[in-house]
C-alpha positions as CSV (number, residue, x, y, z in Angstrom):
1,M,51.9,-22.6,0.6
2,A,52.8,-19.4,2.3
3,E,51.7,-15.9,1.4
4,Q,53.5,-14.3,-1.6
5,Y,54.0,-10.5,-1.8
6,V,53.8,-8.3,-4.9
7,V,56.3,-5.5,-4.8
8,D,56.7,-2.3,-6.8
9,G,59.8,-1.1,-8.5
10,D,61.2,0.1,-5.2
11,G,60.7,-3.2,-3.5
12,K,57.8,-2.0,-1.4
13,R,55.0,-4.5,-0.8
14,T,51.8,-3.5,-2.6
15,A,49.7,-6.7,-2.5
16,V,49.7,-10.2,-1.1
17,N,48.6,-13.6,-2.5
18,L,47.1,-16.0,0.1
19,P,45.8,-19.5,-0.1
20,I,42.0,-19.3,-0.4
21,E,41.6,-21.2,2.8
22,Q,43.6,-18.6,4.7
23,Y,41.8,-15.8,3.0
24,E,38.4,-17.3,4.0
25,R,39.5,-17.7,7.6
26,L,40.5,-14.1,7.7
27,L,37.1,-13.0,6.3
28,E,35.4,-15.1,9.0
29,D,37.5,-13.5,11.7
30,L,36.8,-10.0,10.3
31,H,33.1,-10.8,10.4
32,D,33.3,-12.1,14.0
33,L,35.0,-8.9,15.0
34,A,32.4,-6.7,13.3
35,V,29.6,-8.6,15.2
36,I,31.5,-8.1,18.5
37,A,31.9,-4.3,17.8
38,E,28.2,-4.0,16.9
39,R,27.2,-5.7,20.2
40,R,29.6,-3.9,22.5
41,G,26.9,-1.8,24.1
42,E,24.5,-4.7,24.7
43,E,23.8,-5.9,28.2
44,P,25.2,-9.4,28.9
45,I,22.8,-12.2,29.6
46,S,23.2,-15.2,32.0
47,L,23.9,-18.7,30.9
48,E,20.5,-19.7,32.3
49,E,18.8,-17.1,30.1
50,V,20.6,-18.4,27.0
51,K,19.5,-21.9,27.8
52,R,15.9,-20.8,28.3
53,R,15.9,-19.0,25.0
54,L,17.4,-22.0,23.2
55,L,14.8,-24.3,24.8
56,E,12.0,-21.9,23.7
57,D,13.3,-21.9,20.2
58,G,13.6,-25.7,20.1
59,L,17.4,-25.5,19.7
60,L,18.3,-27.3,22.9
């Protein structure tokens, strides 16, 4: 099922209906982009540091 548009009397698109799975994927993408924007100013860390932290937390 593809998206469906709602149009006004002039034929201008005013809304869209999406399958719920597509809508949920878009929400996830939006959240990911928000996290990236929040962390833009952070200093990057090395892969070794990531591994060390994961080991300390028992996640690796």
